[in-house]
GUMARVO-253455 format. One record per residue (C-alpha): x, y, z; residue in one letter. Coordinates in nm, 4 decimals, decimal comma, padded with zeros to 6 digits. Layout:
# GUMARVO-253455
<node><u>X</u><v>Y</v><w>Z</w><residu>A</residu></node>
...
# end
This chain:
# GUMARVO-253455
<node><u>-00,6628</u><v>-02,2870</v><w>00,8564</w><residu>M</residu></node>
<node><u>-00,9241</u><v>-02,2014</v><w>01,1164</w><residu>D</residu></node>
<node><u>-01,1673</u><v>-02,4832</v><w>01,0315</w><residu>G</residu></node>
<node><u>-01,4727</u><v>-02,2594</v><w>00,9902</w><residu>T</residu></node>
<node><u>-01,6784</u><v>-02,2878</v><w>00,6737</w><residu>R</residu></node>
<node><u>-01,7206</u><v>-01,9634</v><w>00,4752</w><residu>P</residu></node>
<node><u>-02,0888</u><v>-01,8804</v><w>00,4461</w><residu>R</residu></node>
<node><u>-02,2562</u><v>-01,7840</v><w>00,1193</w><residu>A</residu></node>
<node><u>-02,1780</u><v>-01,4191</v><w>00,0467</w><residu>P</residu></node>
<node><u>-02,4436</u><v>-01,1550</v><w>00,0911</w><residu>R</residu></node>
<node><u>-02,4612</u><v>-00,8524</v><w>-00,1328</w><residu>S</residu></node>
<node><u>-02,2777</u><v>-00,5446</v><w>-00,0114</w><residu>K</residu></node>
<node><u>-02,6032</u><v>-00,3674</v><w>00,0826</w><residu>P</residu></node>
<node><u>-02,7188</u><v>-00,6777</v><w>00,2707</w><residu>Q</residu></node>
<node><u>-02,3955</u><v>-00,7016</v><w>00,4691</w><residu>L</residu></node>
<node><u>-02,3992</u><v>-00,3296</v><w>00,5376</w><residu>Q</residu></node>
<node><u>-02,7599</u><v>-00,3515</v><w>00,6607</w><residu>A</residu></node>
<node><u>-02,6676</u><v>-00,6410</v><w>00,8898</w><residu>A</residu></node>
<node><u>-02,3817</u><v>-00,4408</v><w>01,0412</w><residu>I</residu></node>
<node><u>-02,5927</u><v>-00,1282</v><w>01,0856</w><residu>R</residu></node>
<node><u>-02,8748</u><v>-00,3228</v><w>01,2521</w><residu>S</residu></node>
<node><u>-02,6506</u><v>-00,4577</v><w>01,5281</w><residu>G</residu></node>
<node><u>-02,4713</u><v>-00,7442</v><w>01,3554</w><residu>G</residu></node>
<node><u>-02,1962</u><v>-00,9371</v><w>01,5268</w><residu>R</residu></node>
<node><u>-01,8781</u><v>-00,7301</v><w>01,5506</w><residu>A</residu></node>
<node><u>-01,5358</u><v>-00,8238</v><w>01,6900</w><residu>V</residu></node>
<node><u>-01,2494</u><v>-00,5907</v><w>01,7845</w><residu>L</residu></node>
<node><u>-00,8829</u><v>-00,6882</v><w>01,7420</w><residu>V</residu></node>
<node><u>-00,6212</u><v>-00,4314</v><w>01,8502</w><residu>V</residu></node>
<node><u>-00,2455</u><v>-00,4774</v><w>01,8332</w><residu>N</residu></node>
<node><u>-00,1434</u><v>-00,3218</v><w>02,1636</w><residu>A</residu></node>
<node><u>00,2219</u><v>-00,3352</v><w>02,0534</w><residu>R</residu></node>
<node><u>00,1746</u><v>-00,1241</v><w>01,7413</w><residu>S</residu></node>
<node><u>00,3156</u><v>00,2281</v><w>01,7484</w><residu>R</residu></node>
<node><u>-00,0052</u><v>00,3855</v><w>01,8735</w><residu>R</residu></node>
<node><u>-00,2075</u><v>00,0794</v><w>01,9738</w><residu>G</residu></node>
<node><u>-00,1096</u><v>00,0640</v><w>02,3394</w><residu>R</residu></node>
<node><u>-00,1445</u><v>00,4377</v><w>02,3908</w><residu>R</residu></node>
<node><u>-00,4774</u><v>00,4714</v><w>02,2089</w><residu>L</residu></node>
<node><u>-00,6553</u><v>00,1473</v><w>02,3012</w><residu>L</residu></node>
<node><u>-00,8622</u><v>00,3057</v><w>02,5791</w><residu>D</residu></node>
<node><u>-00,9384</u><v>00,6098</v><w>02,3640</w><residu>R</residu></node>
<node><u>-01,0486</u><v>00,3827</v><w>02,0792</w><residu>A</residu></node>
<node><u>-01,2900</u><v>00,2005</v><w>02,3102</w><residu>R</residu></node>
<node><u>-01,4371</u><v>00,5333</v><w>02,4225</w><residu>E</residu></node>
<node><u>-01,4890</u><v>00,6519</v><w>02,0652</w><residu>L</residu></node>
<node><u>-01,6365</u><v>00,3198</v><w>01,9528</w><residu>L</residu></node>
<node><u>-01,8769</u><v>00,3202</v><w>02,2480</w><residu>D</residu></node>
<node><u>-01,9807</u><v>00,6770</v><w>02,1701</w><residu>A</residu></node>
<node><u>-02,0400</u><v>00,5787</v><w>01,8061</w><residu>A</residu></node>
<node><u>-02,2727</u><v>00,2999</v><w>01,9209</w><residu>G</residu></node>
<node><u>-02,0500</u><v>00,0221</v><w>01,7845</w><residu>I</residu></node>
<node><u>-02,0768</u><v>-00,2785</v><w>02,0149</w><residu>E</residu></node>
<node><u>-01,8593</u><v>-00,5898</v><w>02,0102</w><residu>F</residu></node>
<node><u>-01,9392</u><v>-00,9465</v><w>02,1053</w><residu>V</residu></node>
<node><u>-01,5719</u><v>-00,9887</v><w>02,1969</w><residu>R</residu></node>
<node><u>-01,2496</u><v>-00,7894</v><w>02,2106</w><residu>E</residu></node>
<node><u>-00,8985</u><v>-00,9235</v><w>02,1471</w><residu>F</residu></node>
<node><u>-00,6185</u><v>-00,6936</v><w>02,2722</w><residu>P</residu></node>
<node><u>-00,3039</u><v>-00,8456</v><w>02,1197</w><residu>V</residu></node>
<node><u>00,0231</u><v>-00,8193</v><w>02,3117</w><residu>T</residu></node>
<node><u>00,2024</u><v>-01,0946</v><w>02,1168</w><residu>D</residu></node>
<node><u>00,1741</u><v>-01,0390</v><w>01,7380</w><residu>P</residu></node>
<node><u>00,3045</u><v>-01,3923</v><w>01,6859</w><residu>G</residu></node>
<node><u>-00,0344</u><v>-01,5178</v><w>01,8056</w><residu>R</residu></node>
<node><u>-00,2376</u><v>-01,3246</v><w>01,5500</w><residu>L</residu></node>
<node><u>-00,2966</u><v>-01,6333</v><w>01,3375</w><residu>G</residu></node>
<node><u>-00,4589</u><v>-01,8323</v><w>01,6176</w><residu>E</residu></node>
<node><u>-00,6465</u><v>-01,5234</v><w>01,7367</w><residu>I</residu></node>
<node><u>-00,8106</u><v>-01,4805</v><w>01,3956</w><residu>F</residu></node>
<node><u>-00,9144</u><v>-01,8461</v><w>01,4078</w><residu>A</residu></node>
<node><u>-01,1017</u><v>-01,7606</v><w>01,7295</w><residu>D</residu></node>
<node><u>-01,2422</u><v>-01,4474</v><w>01,5645</w><residu>V</residu></node>
<node><u>-01,3863</u><v>-01,6393</v><w>01,2699</w><residu>L</residu></node>
<node><u>-01,5347</u><v>-01,9036</v><w>01,4996</w><residu>A</residu></node>
<node><u>-01,7620</u><v>-01,6238</v><w>01,6296</w><residu>L</residu></node>
<node><u>-01,9056</u><v>-01,5824</v><w>01,2748</w><residu>E</residu></node>
<node><u>-01,8873</u><v>-01,2016</v><w>01,2806</w><residu>P</residu></node>
<node><u>-02,0321</u><v>-00,9617</v><w>01,0262</w><residu>D</residu></node>
<node><u>-01,7645</u><v>-00,7022</v><w>01,1025</w><residu>L</residu></node>
<node><u>-01,4060</u><v>-00,7358</v><w>01,2255</w><residu>V</residu></node>
<node><u>-01,2490</u><v>-00,4074</v><w>01,3351</w><residu>V</residu></node>
<node><u>-00,8700</u><v>-00,4229</v><w>01,3409</w><residu>V</residu></node>
<node><u>-00,6545</u><v>-00,1610</v><w>01,5104</w><residu>G</residu></node>
<node><u>-00,2863</u><v>-00,1678</v><w>01,4255</w><residu>G</residu></node>
<node><u>-00,0335</u><v>-00,1131</v><w>01,1512</w><residu>G</residu></node>
<node><u>00,0123</u><v>-00,2708</v><w>00,8114</w><residu>D</residu></node>
<node><u>00,1430</u><v>-00,5981</v><w>00,9555</w><residu>G</residu></node>
<node><u>-00,1659</u><v>-00,6479</v><w>01,1713</w><residu>T</residu></node>
<node><u>-00,3976</u><v>-00,5504</v><w>00,8861</w><residu>V</residu></node>
<node><u>-00,2139</u><v>-00,7858</v><w>00,6488</w><residu>A</residu></node>
<node><u>-00,2692</u><v>-01,0753</v><w>00,8895</w><residu>E</residu></node>
<node><u>-00,6381</u><v>-00,9860</v><w>00,9064</w><residu>A</residu></node>
<node><u>-00,6635</u><v>-00,9704</v><w>00,5268</w><residu>V</residu></node>
<node><u>-00,5102</u><v>-01,3166</v><w>00,4919</w><residu>S</residu></node>
<node><u>-00,7920</u><v>-01,4581</v><w>00,7053</w><residu>H</residu></node>
<node><u>-01,0847</u><v>-01,2449</v><w>00,5891</w><residu>L</residu></node>
<node><u>-01,0356</u><v>-01,2614</v><w>00,2104</w><residu>A</residu></node>
<node><u>-01,3098</u><v>-01,4538</v><w>00,0270</w><residu>H</residu></node>
<node><u>-01,5345</u><v>-01,4417</v><w>00,3336</w><residu>R</residu></node>
<node><u>-01,8700</u><v>-01,2778</v><w>00,3962</w><residu>D</residu></node>
<node><u>-01,7173</u><v>-01,0500</v><w>00,6601</w><residu>V</residu></node>
<node><u>-01,6310</u><v>-00,6804</v><w>00,6407</w><residu>A</residu></node>
<node><u>-01,2943</u><v>-00,5518</v><w>00,7646</w><residu>L</residu></node>
<node><u>-01,2885</u><v>-00,2189</v><w>00,9444</w><residu>G</residu></node>
<node><u>-00,9513</u><v>-00,0533</v><w>01,0014</w><residu>V</residu></node>
<node><u>-00,8332</u><v>00,1712</v><w>01,2832</w><residu>L</residu></node>
<node><u>-00,4935</u><v>00,2985</v><w>01,1545</w><residu>P</residu></node>
<node><u>-00,2605</u><v>00,2713</v><w>01,4534</w><residu>L</residu></node>
<node><u>00,0664</u><v>00,1870</v><w>01,2783</w><residu>G</residu></node>
<node><u>00,3693</u><v>00,3720</v><w>01,1477</w><residu>T</residu></node>
<node><u>00,2974</u><v>00,4038</v><w>00,7743</w><residu>T</residu></node>
<node><u>-00,0629</u><v>00,2756</v><w>00,7479</w><residu>N</residu></node>
<node><u>-00,0286</u><v>00,2088</v><w>00,3746</w><residu>N</residu></node>
<node><u>-00,3424</u><v>-00,0042</v><w>00,3443</w><residu>F</residu></node>
<node><u>-00,5538</u><v>00,2454</v><w>00,5384</w><residu>A</residu></node>
<node><u>-00,4284</u><v>00,5241</v><w>00,3135</w><residu>R</residu></node>
<node><u>-00,5139</u><v>00,3171</v><w>00,0052</w><residu>S</residu></node>
<node><u>-00,8692</u><v>00,2810</v><w>00,1378</w><residu>L</residu></node>
<node><u>-00,8788</u><v>00,6618</v><w>00,1726</w><residu>E</residu></node>
<node><u>-00,9329</u><v>00,6291</v><w>00,5469</w><residu>L</residu></node>
<node><u>-00,8555</u><v>00,9246</v><w>00,7746</w><residu>P</residu></node>
<node><u>-00,5583</u><v>00,8636</v><w>01,0025</w><residu>L</residu></node>
<node><u>-00,7141</u><v>01,0562</v><w>01,2878</w><residu>N</residu></node>
<node><u>-00,8662</u><v>00,8023</v><w>01,5266</w><residu>L</residu></node>
<node><u>-01,1952</u><v>00,9865</v><w>01,5835</w><residu>A</residu></node>
<node><u>-01,2474</u><v>01,0312</v><w>01,2095</w><residu>D</residu></node>
<node><u>-01,1613</u><v>00,6646</v><w>01,1434</w><residu>A</residu></node>
<node><u>-01,4267</u><v>00,5591</v><w>01,3963</w><residu>V</residu></node>
<node><u>-01,6747</u><v>00,7884</v><w>01,2193</w><residu>A</residu></node>
<node><u>-01,6083</u><v>00,5966</v><w>00,8966</w><residu>V</residu></node>
<node><u>-01,6867</u><v>00,2704</v><w>01,0762</w><residu>L</residu></node>
<node><u>-02,0173</u><v>00,4236</v><w>01,1838</w><residu>R</residu></node>
<node><u>-02,1130</u><v>00,6062</v><w>00,8625</w><residu>D</residu></node>
<node><u>-01,9114</u><v>00,4364</v><w>00,5868</w><residu>G</residu></node>
<node><u>-02,0090</u><v>00,1731</v><w>00,3342</w><residu>K</residu></node>
<node><u>-01,9107</u><v>-00,1842</v><w>00,2473</w><residu>V</residu></node>
<node><u>-01,6886</u><v>-00,2083</v><w>-00,0608</w><residu>A</residu></node>
<node><u>-01,5054</u><v>-00,4905</v><w>-00,2356</w><residu>D</residu></node>
<node><u>-01,1331</u><v>-00,4417</v><w>-00,3011</w><residu>V</residu></node>
<node><u>-00,8529</u><v>-00,6478</v><w>-00,4499</w><residu>D</residu></node>
<node><u>-00,5870</u><v>-00,8454</v><w>-00,2680</w><residu>V</residu></node>
<node><u>-00,2832</u><v>-01,0324</v><w>-00,3950</w><residu>G</residu></node>
<node><u>-00,1645</u><v>-01,3913</v><w>-00,3838</w><residu>W</residu></node>
<node><u>00,2028</u><v>-01,4836</v><w>-00,3771</w><residu>V</residu></node>
<node><u>00,3946</u><v>-01,8095</v><w>-00,3813</w><residu>Q</residu></node>
<node><u>00,7694</u><v>-01,8347</v><w>-00,3593</w><residu>G</residu></node>
<node><u>01,0330</u><v>-02,1049</v><w>-00,3300</w><residu>T</residu></node>
<node><u>01,1196</u><v>-02,2909</v><w>-00,0109</w><residu>R</residu></node>
<node><u>01,3879</u><v>-02,1139</v><w>00,1930</w><residu>P</residu></node>
<node><u>01,6303</u><v>-02,3996</v><w>00,1241</w><residu>D</residu></node>
<node><u>01,5731</u><v>-02,3678</v><w>-00,2539</w><residu>G</residu></node>
<node><u>01,4447</u><v>-02,7268</v><w>-00,2858</w><residu>S</residu></node>
<node><u>01,1319</u><v>-02,6287</v><w>-00,4815</w><residu>G</residu></node>
<node><u>00,8057</u><v>-02,4339</v><w>-00,4623</w><residu>P</residu></node>
<node><u>00,6527</u><v>-02,3821</v><w>-00,1235</w><residu>E</residu></node>
<node><u>00,3627</u><v>-02,6179</v><w>-00,0522</w><residu>P</residu></node>
<node><u>00,0012</u><v>-02,4976</v><w>-00,0593</w><residu>D</residu></node>
<node><u>00,0463</u><v>-02,3520</v><w>00,2872</w><residu>G</residu></node>
<node><u>00,3145</u><v>-02,1237</v><w>00,1419</w><residu>G</residu></node>
<node><u>00,0668</u><v>-01,9385</v><w>-00,0766</w><residu>R</residu></node>
<node><u>00,0217</u><v>-01,6084</v><w>00,0994</w><residu>H</residu></node>
<node><u>-00,2568</u><v>-01,3567</v><w>00,0524</w><residu>I</residu></node>
<node><u>-00,1334</u><v>-00,9997</v><w>00,0881</w><residu>F</residu></node>
<node><u>-00,2957</u><v>-00,6594</v><w>00,1157</w><residu>A</residu></node>
<node><u>-00,0436</u><v>-00,4079</v><w>-00,0098</w><residu>N</residu></node>
<node><u>00,2921</u><v>-00,5101</v><w>-00,1517</w><residu>M</residu></node>
<node><u>00,5483</u><v>-00,7760</v><w>-00,2396</w><residu>V</residu></node>
<node><u>00,9052</u><v>-00,6504</v><w>-00,2642</w><residu>S</residu></node>
<node><u>01,2626</u><v>-00,7640</v><w>-00,3256</w><residu>L</residu></node>
<node><u>01,5889</u><v>-00,5972</v><w>-00,2393</w><residu>G</residu></node>
<node><u>01,6847</u><v>-00,3390</v><w>00,0194</w><residu>L</residu></node>
<node><u>01,3361</u><v>-00,3201</v><w>00,1727</w><residu>S</residu></node>
<node><u>01,3665</u><v>-00,6819</v><w>00,2857</w><residu>V</residu></node>
<node><u>01,6764</u><v>-00,5984</v><w>00,4870</w><residu>Q</residu></node>
<node><u>01,5076</u><v>-00,2872</v><w>00,6236</w><residu>I</residu></node>
<node><u>01,2082</u><v>-00,4937</v><w>00,7409</w><residu>A</residu></node>
<node><u>01,4460</u><v>-00,7369</v><w>00,9119</w><residu>E</residu></node>
<node><u>01,6657</u><v>-00,4748</v><w>01,0781</w><residu>H</residu></node>
<node><u>01,4571</u><v>-00,1657</v><w>01,1608</w><residu>V</residu></node>
<node><u>01,4475</u><v>-00,1446</v><w>01,5425</w><residu>P</residu></node>
<node><u>01,0949</u><v>-00,1509</v><w>01,6871</w><residu>H</residu></node>
<node><u>01,2002</u><v>00,1039</v><w>01,9460</w><residu>G</residu></node>
<node><u>01,3165</u><v>00,3403</v><w>01,6731</w><residu>L</residu></node>
<node><u>00,9824</u><v>00,3005</v><w>01,4929</w><residu>K</residu></node>
<node><u>00,7986</u><v>00,4037</v><w>01,8063</w><residu>R</residu></node>
<node><u>01,0152</u><v>00,7117</v><w>01,8515</w><residu>V</residu></node>
<node><u>01,0808</u><v>00,8209</v><w>01,4916</w><residu>A</residu></node>
<node><u>00,7774</u><v>00,6843</v><w>01,3062</w><residu>G</residu></node>
<node><u>00,8246</u><v>00,6599</v><w>00,9287</w><residu>R</residu></node>
<node><u>01,1689</u><v>00,8216</v><w>00,9567</w><residu>A</residu></node>
<node><u>01,2907</u><v>00,4979</v><w>01,1185</w><residu>A</residu></node>
<node><u>01,2761</u><v>00,3271</v><w>00,7806</w><residu>Y</residu></node>
<node><u>01,4761</u><v>00,6006</v><w>00,6085</w><residu>A</residu></node>
<node><u>01,7396</u><v>00,5937</v><w>00,8830</w><residu>L</residu></node>
<node><u>01,7698</u><v>00,2148</v><w>00,8593</w><residu>T</residu></node>
<node><u>01,7936</u><v>00,2362</v><w>00,4782</w><residu>A</residu></node>
<node><u>02,0764</u><v>00,4910</v><w>00,5010</w><residu>A</residu></node>
<node><u>02,2647</u><v>00,2554</v><w>00,7330</w><residu>W</residu></node>
<node><u>02,2168</u><v>-00,0529</v><w>00,5107</w><residu>L</residu></node>
<node><u>02,2497</u><v>00,0939</v><w>00,1602</w><residu>L</residu></node>
<node><u>02,6330</u><v>00,1281</v><w>00,1471</w><residu>P</residu></node>
<node><u>02,6658</u><v>-00,2503</v><w>00,1876</w><residu>R</residu></node>
<node><u>02,3708</u><v>-00,3551</v><w>-00,0298</w><residu>H</residu></node>
<node><u>02,4361</u><v>-00,5381</v><w>-00,3585</w><residu>T</residu></node>
<node><u>02,2270</u><v>-00,4839</v><w>-00,6712</w><residu>A</residu></node>
<node><u>02,0541</u><v>-00,7856</v><w>-00,8263</w><residu>F</residu></node>
<node><u>01,9331</u><v>-00,8905</v><w>-01,1709</w><residu>R</residu></node>
<node><u>01,5660</u><v>-00,9854</v><w>-01,2056</w><residu>A</residu></node>
<node><u>01,3714</u><v>-01,1377</v><w>-01,4940</w><residu>T</residu></node>
<node><u>01,0077</u><v>-01,0239</v><w>-01,4951</w><residu>I</residu></node>
<node><u>00,7495</u><v>-01,2221</v><w>-01,6941</w><residu>R</residu></node>
<node><u>00,3923</u><v>-01,0967</v><w>-01,7361</w><residu>A</residu></node>
<node><u>00,2008</u><v>-01,2746</v><w>-02,0106</w><residu>G</residu></node>
<node><u>00,4075</u><v>-01,2462</v><w>-02,3295</w><residu>D</residu></node>
<node><u>00,6142</u><v>-00,9589</v><w>-02,1912</w><residu>R</residu></node>
<node><u>00,9620</u><v>-01,0300</v><w>-02,0532</w><residu>V</residu></node>
<node><u>01,1909</u><v>-00,7687</v><w>-01,8986</w><residu>E</residu></node>
<node><u>01,5326</u><v>-00,7902</v><w>-01,7362</w><residu>E</residu></node>
<node><u>01,6328</u><v>-00,5245</v><w>-01,4842</w><residu>V</residu></node>
<node><u>01,9247</u><v>-00,4604</v><w>-01,2522</w><residu>V</residu></node>
<node><u>01,8261</u><v>-00,2759</v><w>-00,9376</w><residu>T</residu></node>
<node><u>01,8453</u><v>-00,2551</v><w>-00,5597</w><residu>H</residu></node>
<node><u>01,4648</u><v>-00,2497</v><w>-00,5156</w><residu>Q</residu></node>
<node><u>01,1735</u><v>-00,4130</v><w>-00,7022</w><residu>L</residu></node>
<node><u>00,8097</u><v>-00,3827</v><w>-00,5924</w><residu>N</residu></node>
<node><u>00,4791</u><v>-00,5447</v><w>-00,6872</w><residu>V</residu></node>
<node><u>00,1958</u><v>-00,3293</v><w>-00,5484</w><residu>A</residu></node>
<node><u>-00,1700</u><v>-00,4056</v><w>-00,5038</w><residu>N</residu></node>
<node><u>-00,2427</u><v>-00,0967</v><w>-00,2973</w><residu>G</residu></node>
<node><u>-00,1915</u><v>00,2689</v><w>-00,3793</w><residu>A</residu></node>
<node><u>00,0740</u><v>00,3631</v><w>-00,1221</w><residu>H</residu></node>
<node><u>00,4326</u><v>00,2714</v><w>-00,0366</w><residu>H</residu></node>
<node><u>00,6165</u><v>00,4117</v><w>00,2667</w><residu>S</residu></node>
<node><u>00,3153</u><v>00,6294</v><w>00,3366</w><residu>G</residu></node>
<node><u>00,3303</u><v>00,7950</v><w>-00,0074</w><residu>R</residu></node>
<node><u>00,1042</u><v>00,7500</v><w>-00,3099</w><residu>R</residu></node>
<node><u>00,2507</u><v>00,5329</v><w>-00,5866</w><residu>I</residu></node>
<node><u>00,0531</u><v>00,6951</v><w>-00,8689</w><residu>A</residu></node>
<node><u>-00,2523</u><v>00,9163</v><w>-00,8868</w><residu>R</residu></node>
<node><u>-00,4616</u><v>00,6406</v><w>-01,0506</w><residu>D</residu></node>
<node><u>-00,3401</u><v>00,3512</v><w>-00,8324</w><residu>A</residu></node>
<node><u>-00,6084</u><v>00,1882</v><w>-00,6191</w><residu>S</residu></node>
<node><u>-00,6714</u><v>-00,1401</v><w>-00,4357</w><residu>P</residu></node>
<node><u>-00,9863</u><v>-00,1577</v><w>-00,6490</w><residu>D</residu></node>
<node><u>-00,8357</u><v>-00,1229</v><w>-00,9989</w><residu>D</residu></node>
<node><u>-00,7833</u><v>-00,4967</v><w>-01,0811</w><residu>R</residu></node>
<node><u>-00,4137</u><v>-00,4310</v><w>-01,1381</w><residu>L</residu></node>
<node><u>-00,0804</u><v>-00,5227</v><w>-00,9893</w><residu>L</residu></node>
<node><u>00,1804</u><v>-00,2511</v><w>-01,0477</w><residu>A</residu></node>
<node><u>00,5378</u><v>-00,3751</v><w>-01,0933</w><residu>V</residu></node>
<node><u>00,8129</u><v>-00,1134</v><w>-01,0685</w><residu>Y</residu></node>
<node><u>01,1740</u><v>-00,0737</v><w>-00,9670</w><residu>R</residu></node>
<node><u>01,3493</u><v>00,2082</v><w>-00,7865</w><residu>L</residu></node>
<node><u>01,6743</u><v>00,3049</v><w>-00,9586</w><residu>G</residu></node>
<node><u>01,9297</u><v>00,0776</v><w>-01,1231</w><residu>D</residu></node>
<node><u>02,2527</u><v>-00,0889</v><w>-01,0085</w><residu>E</residu></node>
<node><u>02,3974</u><v>00,2361</v><w>-00,8706</w><residu>R</residu></node>
<node><u>02,3271</u><v>00,2904</v><w>-00,5028</w><residu>R</residu></node>
<node><u>02,2871</u><v>00,6662</v><w>-00,5316</w><residu>L</residu></node>
<node><u>02,0244</u><v>00,6145</v><w>-00,8015</w><residu>R</residu></node>
<node><u>01,8159</u><v>00,4163</v><w>-00,5514</w><residu>L</residu></node>
<node><u>01,8166</u><v>00,7078</v><w>-00,3073</w><residu>A</residu></node>
<node><u>01,7317</u><v>00,9652</v><w>-00,5750</w><residu>S</residu></node>
<node><u>01,4690</u><v>00,7412</v><w>-00,7375</w><residu>A</residu></node>
<node><u>01,3025</u><v>00,6803</v><w>-00,4016</w><residu>T</residu></node>
<node><u>01,2904</u><v>01,0522</v><w>-00,3267</w><residu>A</residu></node>
<node><u>01,1586</u><v>01,1318</v><w>-00,6753</w><residu>R</residu></node>
<node><u>00,8986</u><v>00,8564</v><w>-00,6496</w><residu>H</residu></node>
<node><u>00,7708</u><v>00,9874</v><w>-00,3174</w><residu>Q</residu></node>
<node><u>00,7580</u><v>01,3482</v><w>-00,4361</w><residu>L</residu></node>
<node><u>00,5985</u><v>01,2868</v><w>-00,7772</w><residu>T</residu></node>
<node><u>00,3777</u><v>00,9851</v><w>-00,6981</w><residu>G</residu></node>
<node><u>00,0532</u><v>01,1858</v><w>-00,6720</w><residu>P</residu></node>
<node><u>00,1179</u><v>01,3236</v><w>-01,0235</w><residu>R</residu></node>
<node><u>00,2318</u><v>01,0021</v><w>-01,1930</w><residu>R</residu></node>
<node><u>00,0127</u><v>00,7530</v><w>-01,3770</w><residu>S</residu></node>
<node><u>00,0246</u><v>00,3738</v><w>-01,3939</w><residu>L</residu></node>
<node><u>00,0168</u><v>00,4151</v><w>-01,7725</w><residu>R</residu></node>
<node><u>00,3734</u><v>00,5473</v><w>-01,7675</w><residu>E</residu></node>
<node><u>00,6612</u><v>00,3257</v><w>-01,8806</w><residu>D</residu></node>
<node><u>00,7986</u><v>00,3114</v><w>-01,5261</w><residu>A</residu></node>
<node><u>00,5147</u><v>00,0741</v><w>-01,4343</w><residu>F</residu></node>
<node><u>00,4271</u><v>-00,2688</v><w>-01,5666</w><residu>L</residu></node>
<node><u>00,0610</u><v>-00,3406</v><w>-01,4884</w><residu>T</residu></node>
<node><u>-00,0757</u><v>-00,6934</v><w>-01,4954</w><residu>T</residu></node>
<node><u>-00,2905</u><v>-00,9435</v><w>-01,3066</w><residu>D</residu></node>
<node><u>-00,0086</u><v>-01,2003</v><w>-01,2759</w><residu>E</residu></node>
<node><u>00,3698</u><v>-01,1748</v><w>-01,2747</w><residu>V</residu></node>
<node><u>00,6579</u><v>-01,4211</v><w>-01,2315</w><residu>H</residu></node>
<node><u>00,9918</u><v>-01,2908</v><w>-01,1010</w><residu>I</residu></node>
<node><u>01,3227</u><v>-01,4778</v><w>-01,1006</w><residu>A</residu></node>
<node><u>01,6547</u><v>-01,3388</v><w>-00,9771</w><residu>T</residu></node>
<node><u>02,0152</u><v>-01,4241</v><w>-01,0622</w><residu>D</residu></node>
<node><u>02,0501</u><v>-01,5729</v><w>-00,7131</w><residu>L</residu></node>
<node><u>01,7605</u><v>-01,6779</v><w>-00,4865</w><residu>P</residu></node>
<node><u>01,6481</u><v>-01,3834</v><w>-00,2750</w><residu>M</residu></node>
<node><u>01,4127</u><v>-01,3464</v><w>00,0227</w><residu>P</residu></node>
<node><u>01,0721</u><v>-01,1998</v><w>-00,0577</w><residu>V</residu></node>
<node><u>00,9008</u><v>-00,9395</v><w>00,1617</w><residu>D</residu></node>
<node><u>00,5214</u><v>-00,9792</v><w>00,1750</w><residu>V</residu></node>
<node><u>00,3556</u><v>-00,6886</v><w>00,3564</w><residu>D</residu></node>
<node><u>00,6537</u><v>-00,6519</v><w>00,5880</w><residu>G</residu></node>
<node><u>00,7182</u><v>-01,0233</v><w>00,6541</w><residu>E</residu></node>
<node><u>00,9761</u><v>-01,2414</v><w>00,4767</w><residu>V</residu></node>
<node><u>00,7864</u><v>-01,5229</v><w>00,3013</w><residu>R</residu></node>
<node><u>00,9986</u><v>-01,7648</v><w>00,0992</w><residu>G</residu></node>
<node><u>01,2473</u><v>-01,6862</v><w>-00,1755</w><residu>R</residu></node>
<node><u>01,2588</u><v>-01,6186</v><w>-00,5477</w><residu>T</residu></node>
<node><u>01,1518</u><v>-01,7316</v><w>-00,8002</w><residu>P</residu></node>
<node><u>00,8100</u><v>-01,6018</v><w>-00,7038</w><residu>V</residu></node>
<node><u>00,4664</u><v>-01,5817</v><w>-00,8666</w><residu>T</residu></node>
<node><u>00,2266</u><v>-01,3007</v><w>-00,7758</w><residu>V</residu></node>
<node><u>-00,1410</u><v>-01,2961</v><w>-00,8790</w><residu>R</residu></node>
<node><u>-00,4273</u><v>-01,0545</v><w>-00,8347</w><residu>L</residu></node>
<node><u>-00,7432</u><v>-01,1692</v><w>-00,6582</w><residu>L</residu></node>
<node><u>-01,0014</u><v>-00,9159</v><w>-00,7716</w><residu>G</residu></node>
<node><u>-01,2788</u><v>-00,8024</v><w>-00,5351</w><residu>N</residu></node>
<node><u>-01,1707</u><v>-01,0654</v><w>-00,2815</w><residu>A</residu></node>
<node><u>-01,1969</u><v>-00,8564</v><w>00,0353</w><residu>L</residu></node>
<node><u>-01,4864</u><v>-00,6675</v><w>00,1918</w><residu>R</residu></node>
<node><u>-01,3950</u><v>-00,3480</v><w>00,3739</w><residu>V</residu></node>
<node><u>-01,5575</u><v>-00,0486</v><w>00,5393</w><residu>I</residu></node>
<node><u>-01,4590</u><v>00,2669</v><w>00,3489</w><residu>V</residu></node>
<node><u>-01,5722</u><v>00,6316</v><w>00,3365</w><residu>P</residu></node>
<node><u>-01,8839</u><v>00,7004</v><w>00,1311</w><residu>Q</residu></node>
<node><u>-01,6598</u><v>00,8943</v><w>-00,1116</w><residu>S</residu></node>
<node><u>-01,4501</u><v>00,5847</v><w>-00,1982</w><residu>F</residu></node>
<node><u>-01,5093</u><v>00,4803</v><w>-00,5607</w><residu>V</residu></node>
<node><u>-01,6087</u><v>00,1138</v><w>-00,5479</w><residu>D</residu></node>
<node><u>-01,6025</u><v>-00,0644</v><w>-00,8825</w><residu>T</residu></node>
# end
């Protein structure tokens, strides 16, 4: 870890007052995200115009260094950390800022921006900066996941427990995350994922998963299984009542063992998500779930492969402080 000691948490109004009165703010921008490089200068102009000043800025050209960069960020003891980038950059920030008396502000500069959408943030850069200026501090949930060592020799050590912002998934999405070309993402945006899925699906093999949540046990055969903390997947809403502030993990599969069912289920899920409810049978909602598969499988955690199944996923309620629009319902 970064070696800094988390300070005693202030109330949300106290933290918000500290930020508004010129508290210490730090800017981290992934200059390799889809829009980060192109919009970095524009973001600085808008932030300056909004009167948001930073004690230090970290333009990131090597995402592999994000971990050590956030150690430097926390050493500055900021009140606010503004992160510009996509879901991968935001997920790295969340893993360092959870359970700390620091607010995360998000400038959505990625391809799908699932976490920003879940926070009800505008995707327009000027409007997102306005939220940083005029929004409020809220507490939202994050997730915790621990899988098995890649060699299958047993559970990952304590360092293998990963905090995540949006989603843990098994199946085709793992291969998509590994194979989608970065150049294609920059050119095609979200369509890059669909194109990569169409290329990989004909060779993908369905898997059997055993899902345990409390006393409930289910066995499913599918090409795709998701555990969501946030409200969006692939830029689309999961369900109308899903929220990163609902104290729930939503477990759901897309289709069954037939490949064509995966494609149709994905399309149906994206089209009907805003009208569906987490109370429907398609979702299993819980605060902890254990998933085992017939053969060990890699696990995707917010776009990065982290260990293998079997895997345990837990909810960490109200563990992250964020800047959200005044209209966001904070419970």
